[in-house]
C-alpha positions in Angstrom: 0.0 0.0 0.0 1.5 3.3 -1.1 1.3 6.4 1.1 0.1 9.9 0.1 3.0 12.1 -0.6 2.8 14.0 2.7 5.5 16.3 3.9 3.8 17.2 7.1 4.4 15.4 10.5 2.3 15.5 13.5 4.2 14.4 16.6 2.1 13.1 19.6 3.7 13.1 23.0 3.3 10.4 25.6 2.5 10.7 29.3 4.7 12.1 32.0 6.7 14.4 29.7 6.5 17.7 28.0 5.9 18.0 24.3 9.3 19.6 24.2 10.5 16.0 24.0 10.2 16.4 20.2 12.3 19.6 19.9 15.3 17.9 18.3 13.2 15.6 16.3 11.3 18.5 14.8 14.6 20.2 13.9 15.8 16.9 12.3 12.8 16.4 10.1 12.4 20.1 9.2 16.0 20.1 8.0 14.9 17.3 5.6 12.1 19.3 4.2 9.2 18.3 6.4 6.8 20.6 8.2 6.3 19.5 11.8 4.1 20.2 14.8 4.2 18.7 18.3 1.1 20.1 20.1 0.8 19.9 23.9 -1.9 17.8 25.5 -4.9 19.8 26.9 -4.0 21.9 29.9 -0.2 21.2 29.3 0.7 24.1 27.0 3.2 25.6 29.4 6.9 25.3 30.3 7.9 22.3 32.5 8.6 24.5 35.5 5.1 26.1 35.3 3.4 22.7 35.0 5.3 21.4 38.0 4.4 24.4 40.1 0.7 23.6 39.5 1.0 20.1 40.9 -1.4 18.7 42.1 -3.3 20.1 39.1 -7.0 19.1 38.9 -7.3 20.1 35.2 -4.5 17.8 34.2 -5.8 15.1 36.6 -9.1 15.2 34.7 -7.6 14.2 31.3 -9.1 11.0 29.8 -7.9 9.0 26.9 -11.1 9.6 24.8 -10.5 13.3 25.3 -6.9 13.0 24.1 -7.9 11.0 21.0 -10.5 13.6 20.1 -8.0 16.4 20.7 -5.4 14.9 18.3 -8.1 13.8 15.8 -9.2 17.4 15.5 -5.6 18.5 14.9 -5.0 15.7 12.3 -8.2 16.7 10.4 -6.9 20.3 10.2 -4.2 19.3 7.7 -5.0 19.9 4.0 -3.3 16.5 3.3 -3.3 13.6 5.6 -0.1 14.0 7.7 2.4 11.4 8.8 1.7 10.9 12.5 4.5 9.8 14.9 3.8 9.1 18.5 5.7 7.9 21.6 4.2 5.7 24.4 0.5 6.7 24.9 1.1 8.8 21.8 2.0 5.6 20.0 -1.4 4.1 21.0 -3.1 7.3 19.8 -1.5 7.2 16.4 -2.7 3.6 16.0 -6.3 4.7 16.8 -6.0 7.7 14.4 -4.8 5.3 11.7 -7.9 3.3 12.2 -9.9 6.4 11.5 -8.1 7.0 8.2 -6.5 10.2 9.3 -2.8 9.5 8.5 -0.7 8.9 5.4 1.6 6.8 7.5 2.1 6.2 11.2 5.0 5.4 13.4 4.5 4.2 17.0 7.6 4.4 19.1 7.7 2.2 22.3 3.9 2.3 22.1 1.5 1.6 24.9 -0.4 -1.4 23.4 -4.0 -1.4 22.5 -6.6 -3.1 24.7 -6.0 -6.9 25.1 -2.2 -6.9 24.8 -0.6 -7.5 28.2 2.6 -8.7 29.9 3.4 -10.1 33.3 7.0 -8.8 33.2 8.0 -7.4 36.6 9.5 -4.2 35.2 6.1 -3.3 33.6 4.4 -3.5 36.9 7.2 -1.7 38.8 7.3 1.1 36.3 3.5 1.5 36.0 2.3 1.0 39.6 2.8 4.6 40.7 1.3 6.2 37.5 -1.8 4.1 37.9 -2.3 5.6 41.3 -4.3 2.9 42.9 -5.5 3.8 46.5 -4.8 7.5 45.8 -7.1 10.3 44.6 -7.6 10.6 40.9 -8.4 14.3 41.4 -4.7 14.8 41.9 -1.9 14.5 39.4 0.9 12.0 39.6 4.4 13.5 39.4 7.1 10.9 38.9 9.9 11.2 41.5 13.5 11.1 40.3 14.2 7.4 41.4 11.0 6.3 39.5 12.2 8.3 36.5 15.6 6.6 36.6 13.9 3.2 36.5 10.9 3.8 34.3 12.4 6.2 31.7 16.2 6.6 31.9 17.6 3.3 33.0 21.1 2.6 31.6 22.0 6.3 31.2 24.6 8.3 33.0 23.3 10.1 36.1 23.9 13.6 34.6 21.7 12.8 31.6 19.0 11.2 33.7 18.9 14.3 35.9 18.9 16.7 32.9 16.0 14.9 31.2 14.0 14.8 34.5 14.4 18.5 35.2 13.7 19.6 31.6 10.8 17.3 30.7 9.1 15.4 33.6 5.7 16.9 34.3 2.5 16.0 36.3 0.2 13.4 34.8 -3.4 12.2 34.9 -3.8 8.8 36.6 -7.1 8.4 34.7 -5.5 8.6 31.3 -3.1 5.8 32.3 -5.9 3.6 33.5 -7.9 4.2 30.3 -5.2 2.5 28.2 -6.5 -0.9 29.4 -10.1 -0.1 28.6 -12.2 -0.4 25.4 -11.3 3.3 24.6 -7.9 1.8 23.6 -9.4 -0.8 21.3 -8.0 -1.4 17.8 -9.5 -3.5 15.1 -6.4 -5.5 14.0 -8.2 -7.0 11.0 -9.1 -3.6 9.5 -7.0 -2.3 6.5 -4.8 0.6 7.5 -2.1 3.0 6.2 1.5 1.9 6.6 2.4 1.4 10.2 5.9 1.0 11.8 6.2 -0.1 15.4 9.5 0.6 17.1 10.7 -1.1 20.3 13.8 -0.9 22.6 15.2 -3.9 24.4 16.0 -1.9 27.6 12.5 -0.3 28.0 11.2 -1.0 31.5 7.9 0.8 31.0 6.9 -0.8 27.7 8.9 -4.0 27.4 9.7 -4.8 23.7 7.6 -8.0 23.8 4.5 -5.8 24.1 5.4 -4.0 20.9 6.1 -7.3 19.1 2.8 -8.7 20.2 1.1 -5.5 19.1 2.8 -5.9 15.7 1.8 -9.6 15.3 -1.9 -8.8 16.0 -2.3 -6.8 12.8 -3.6 -9.3 10.2 -4.6 -7.4 7.0 -2.3 -8.8 4.3 -2.8 -5.8 2.1 -1.6 -3.3 4.7 2.0 -2.5 5.5 2.9 -3.3 9.1 6.5 -3.3 10.1 8.5 -3.8 13.3 12.0 -2.8 14.4 13.7 -3.3 17.7 16.8 -1.2 18.6 19.3 -2.4 21.2 20.2 -0.4 24.2 17.0 1.8 24.0 15.0 2.8 27.1 11.7 4.6 27.4 13.5 8.0 27.2 14.3 7.0 23.6 13.4 10.4 22.2 16.2 12.1 24.2 18.5 9.2 24.7 22.0 9.7 23.1 21.9 8.2 19.7 18.3 9.0 19.0 19.3 10.1 15.5 19.8 6.5 14.5 16.1 5.9 15.0 15.0 9.2 13.4 17.1 8.2 10.3 15.5 4.7 10.2 12.1 6.2 10.3 13.0 8.7 7.6 14.2 6.0 5.3 11.1 3.9 6.1 8.8 6.8 5.2 10.6 7.4 1.9 10.3 3.7 1.1 6.5 3.9 1.6 6.2 6.8 -0.7 7.9 4.9 -3.5 5.5 2.0 -2.9 
């Protein structure tokens, strides 16, 4: 299946981090001739320090997955031509859902939260996700990842200085409800339905989204006439967008996109 010749990219951010996670990615693709946007989630269009100062923030705490999908669907529909949509983590789940709605020319899901029905019993998944799910705590208050949790869930394997820099620059308060919604029917995908080209990317060091989840996600897609590809990168954690060497992944995606255009 050939993509439309889109030169626009919509980046969709995951949970717990600012949309500034895409800054270097935007620069990279714009230098290759693409027009890019990386909109903030609702109630999060502010600098990291400001968002932290509002914690616990009842507006952010109220965010639900259905609201997020509708937010980015509206943005995707605003393009004159269907954009390429690239998402990370929950953003990766959203791009898969937007693809089901026929809103993209091609999609890339980086270390994606899997759609409903795909699960793992790997210990790291539960350890990284227990705090954000916020069981036995008020859902009217946001969850702000502490630095040790960040080190384990996002930045494992990196030097301390880089872990600290990423945390201070990007970690923000999050809705516990939106995390819980990812295991509900709101996160459902029809794996049998034809779709535009989809690339799923995984990292073998990701504690939050173990690579097996991404592989199981990939294997669920069953339409033989639709392009569905999978790539695992060694040494990549959940901070993949800012982890040193991120350019290797950006280049791989760029080459994959060009391949889809050529059919």
